[in-house]
C-alpha positions in Angstrom: 45.9 25.6 30.3 43.8 24.5 33.4 44.9 22.2 35.5 42.9 18.9 36.8 42.0 20.3 39.8 40.6 23.5 38.2 38.6 21.0 36.0 37.4 18.7 38.5 36.5 21.8 41.0 34.0 23.3 37.9 32.8 20.3 37.3 31.9 19.3 40.9 30.1 23.0 40.9 28.1 22.0 37.9 27.1 18.6 39.0 25.7 20.6 42.2 24.3 23.1 40.8 22.1 20.7 38.9 21.4 18.8 42.6 19.0 21.9 43.5 17.1 22.1 40.6 13.4 21.2 40.5 11.1 19.8 38.3 9.3 22.4 36.1 5.4 22.1 36.1 3.6 22.8 33.3 0.5 25.0 32.9 -2.8 22.7 33.0 -4.4 24.8 30.5 -1.5 24.3 28.0 -1.1 20.7 29.0 -5.0 19.9 28.0 -4.6 22.0 25.0 -1.3 19.8 23.6 -3.6 16.5 24.8 -6.3 18.0 22.7 -4.5 18.7 19.6 -2.8 15.1 19.9 -6.2 13.4 19.8 -7.5 15.5 17.2 -4.7 14.5 15.2 -5.4 11.0 15.5 -9.0 11.0 14.9 -8.4 13.1 11.9 -6.0 10.7 10.4 -8.4 7.9 11.4 -11.3 9.7 9.1 -9.0 10.0 6.3 -7.9 6.2 6.3 -11.7 5.2 7.1 -12.6 7.5 3.7 -9.6 6.1 1.8 -10.9 2.5 2.5 -14.3 3.1 1.5 -13.6 4.6 -1.5 -11.3 1.5 -1.9 -14.0 -1.1 -1.2 -16.3 1.0 -3.7 -14.0 0.5 -6.4 -13.5 -2.9 -5.8 -17.2 -3.4 -5.5 -17.4 -1.4 -9.0 -14.6 -3.7 -10.7 -16.4 -7.2 -9.5 -19.6 -5.8 -10.4 -18.5 -4.7 -14.3 -16.5 -8.1 -14.2 -19.9 -10.2 -13.3 -21.6 -8.1 -15.9 -19.4 -8.7 -18.9 -19.0 -12.5 -18.0 -22.9 -12.5 -17.9 -23.3 -10.5 -21.4 -20.4 -12.5 -22.9 -22.2 -15.8 -21.9 -25.4 -14.7 -23.1 -24.0 -13.9 -26.6 -22.5 -16.7 -26.9 -25.6 -19.0 -26.1 -27.5 -17.0 -29.0 -24.7 -17.2 -31.6 -25.6 -19.8 -33.9 -23.7 -23.3 -34.2 -23.3 -23.1 -38.1 -19.5 -22.0 -37.8 -16.9 -25.0 -38.1 -15.3 -26.3 -35.3 -11.4 -24.9 -34.9 -9.2 -28.1 -35.3 -7.0 -27.9 -31.9 -3.6 -29.3 -32.0 -2.0 -31.0 -28.9 0.8 -29.2 -27.3 3.7 -31.3 -28.5 2.3 -31.0 -32.6 2.2 -27.4 -32.1 5.9 -27.1 -30.8 7.0 -29.5 -33.6 5.4 -27.3 -36.6 6.8 -23.9 -34.9 10.3 -25.1 -35.0 10.4 -27.5 -37.5 8.1 -26.2 -40.5 7.0 -28.5 -43.2 7.4 -25.7 -46.0 10.5 -24.5 -46.8 8.9 -20.8 -46.6 10.9 -18.7 -44.2 10.1 -15.6 -42.8 12.4 -13.5 -40.9 
């Protein structure tokens, strides 16, 4: 086992060896190449997102167009339909619920 003096001496030697180091300089060509690669990846990601947004916009416009067209066609079809059919009797909410939960007939269908 090492003594505390030896440990301190070794740690001081390691710290002193770090004092004489100088920062390394990158090769300018390598730096430019890395910078270009980063910029290119950002541009490709942006182009991918733009294409996705255009596709989603086109699908949304198509969906809105189909809905508007079907609304127009159904509205025209209902206007052109003859009015000879009997009107449907509608019940109020209370009458519908009371008829559903308390039927007037004794016919139970399970």
